[in-house]
Steps between C-alpha positions, in 0.01 A plus 500: 500500500328692223790470258537127470749314286511560128439125474139561605458747217633250246267229633208741479577592141549138394171404666320779320654411164386140551143625543530721193637225278222268615227734381669655195455325169763455231628804316279590208557630152490874440302704254732644240367706211668649199570872481435567870706783645686360800500837682182596690380858520444684828314807379204400714448260791198401700613436858742639755493168682288211623215732597498696170594812699723529807195520726391151383152611394500236224305751290606533135428851363652420157221283368224517239315195636164599653169345599357620169753318277613205711296260286744579218795341686633208295796269549784646288784253560624247757858429604585158646706526819746239630348472847151403620519731802590834338562776750617802303304821440576644155656836423346663193637784288377655179619203290614222737370264768775386738413188698677256728493139384628284786745240374586705189555857610375849418339533157437821305204442267385725219173640627297461181609146403658323798821454302813483711735799498751359747533241774711539813564140602435434868417156635381603848149573626400855403272617782421867448352754267742634241590859580641788302777732610778714357876517546584832344332487159497120488163329556518194720271214600516365856369172645536261792613141491326353804817356654789669317405867533455821303606537133532799266501460120555739212148542361625534142704181487424284804864524611553445874630822656514389861351258747506506875387292790434579862745377765376648829278193551617143423185374320336789311206441267429762232126459460372859495543732204744787564410867471716714272558874532745715305804388701392223737354151476308398815503123541256310728670219691326178605657187649532151355482357851121489469560202265822362653314448828317206337819298549482366860882501519512873430552723804221754446524803482733799526436733207292815458329668209571861416548773241828574322608787273743468207670750270337466158824571315716233663279268706693598813301463823432833672316388813291222649237512772377169647142460617627338821772689685580236763736219401360150532593297808482130577156430649503121527563183298348179375650149480772626728715662228282713265483848650205739484556875459298818516381760430497459123295564188291812423600477131415769245317325215367790292613814323499816714286800418679833494421857598741693275411833660611387847743227385320235707451129428200297621500119504350203680659204676427132541464284808775405742661162439563413864431614854547742660292706256557871439281806456636541145341189345168521309556875506528809282826700504574860406869555428719795404615445141832675550622323813281196562390640836170352618243778546212289630369143518135396522444132585168334413540136613715419801659166595481355146787248469500262205727318249474220246569264791134558595364401161309205643394534860466122535876457453584688821825616338768593758581822311138621502460788744282429803259667531449508125373819339247531215762627247304811400784725398509797264618341176347760269670837444367803685334796324520874562161634391334841482136552585268738315550761770879485470578283800775242464469147641725196507278206400599136539331163450575209733469122464250518786261643234514844664569825319655775715557874461750704701616857538833515307664736749416314822387148406176554693226269377220682313283202403501121468250302291462122526413336165549124544625225727865526391765238563841377393434578131167671560403861529716743303793319348672706225358848463223761479416775251334841530310760299555819697273707273212272600620484861520119489757237595451149361581201719533146357427221750624143458366319810645176366558220750794260489448141609625462856442865587153553642370847418205576728207689357327516165716587196396815314740522204454775246567862414398780737488877448551713810473873556858623544396760760293274726556135405126456440421229245348642180461179300615140480525231235511127566404183319519123532807301400489339159573159659561326831867409465740689723704630207207699367355652814350840422674789667721800422855444619689690231547875492249710304511822296266795436475745212241756386165348606609134519669253737677187371548185709602141435360211705655179625250303292639643180278794401630845412213740574434872456258691724332839484686709757200674660254212513694171489308377195699237312552624145740250339673171573754264343533132588872419511463125558587401147792437268634795300684539172807712568731731308799291613347156424524381860232262636298735719206474738337753730433441868422679822535880505711600797813687611570842341179507296402692183669803343334767282672730249319709237260257330680188629420264788794272585496215754657163574262203540628226729625475856549149633682573824255578780226261605538264202362749250499433127830601344533662161758667278305752291587867462175641361485830312154644428429811294195707415381390158532853362846547656785675327756219485 
């Protein structure tokens, strides 16, 4: 039952491509400059993965930006992207910024000017951070296409070295950024059935999320562990011929965190898609990195079954699970943090607006702190950051409500600093929205980043803001709701800050402005590069 016809996979991919084409603009011109060396350098890089380090702390140690000089940050250059819902986190080296430009491909930009070194043409939807790796002495760049799979490029030329997809499930969705070690690429697996279920003729649902491991040299799959062991069975039907199946779902949406010393992965899962529900949905997993063996599972919300079929309760869609769950999964990557007394904790933020800490060896809950009302796109959506020297973890809260989805309670969007050891709130920052329209609701949905004595966050109402790490005082802001002149002469506007969030490297702050996908937010196509005014470049 679990391994349905390949026809279903083709339908799923075509459906997804239809969505992508609908929200991807026409291909844009590129920035080409005279006398630009086409080969990037890799003498220095600024991230091991999505979380800066393998533990996903989202703390950048290689930065000269501080609370004392943040007022010197100025816009250096802007690159116009081809898509108004950019979803790629850049990879930065000593002289190059690599970024995914959905509809065009992967672009290597000269760091000081934004001039294009090379372009790897790729028309699909790039959905991950760009990652570095090595095959022998060759530097490579890895990325996900959301429906096609994992790709590896030569970092010097943009040449495709290999690409691979995942065949153990018939409708995989590659939404979470992989984690790369010396020899293995760990790939989070979600399921496209969460969207396919919106079609009332679709027999929902049979697939599971999971974690897969691939050889970095060849792209060959080494192992796969699903988040649901039991194969789905027929549980009923509607209209006499459309079958219902379960259990299903528990997708893995975010990048895993990694304990290199013990070779253990930690990651969160989403809700079930159908009943019966499992004890592995809305949960945190610990998994052996060598074998994929599950070491422990800690569930936080039981009986949460939800798909796009439930997107308007008034429709009473036949594919919407009954009873319907709140859809408060773990979409954001987990973190492996160290307290000031040397204790390690797995920390995770949930769409319920809860932050949780667990013992990494047992999964036992250490603390939980409630910060908002949460909801389908509320609570923690994309990712946290930490400053372990200060003993603080920073939690962005969205608390946005979608029309048709009542979210009980008062929204409390903003940025919160919690004590890593205890979960006690140390400070919070919140403000009113700049306007009343839904597209500019104030809240922090995108991932954030910390460095030195600052925290950087972008809001859904279009402000990039920098805060003092110990007090939460706002030090600097940039309003991205404007048109920009660009180095590649592409018509460019900023929009909502969301998705992977800002990146810091040396004296640079790099971020994409615009994310039109969730909750009718304002789209934009600006890659913004800020630099300290007295910077070296």
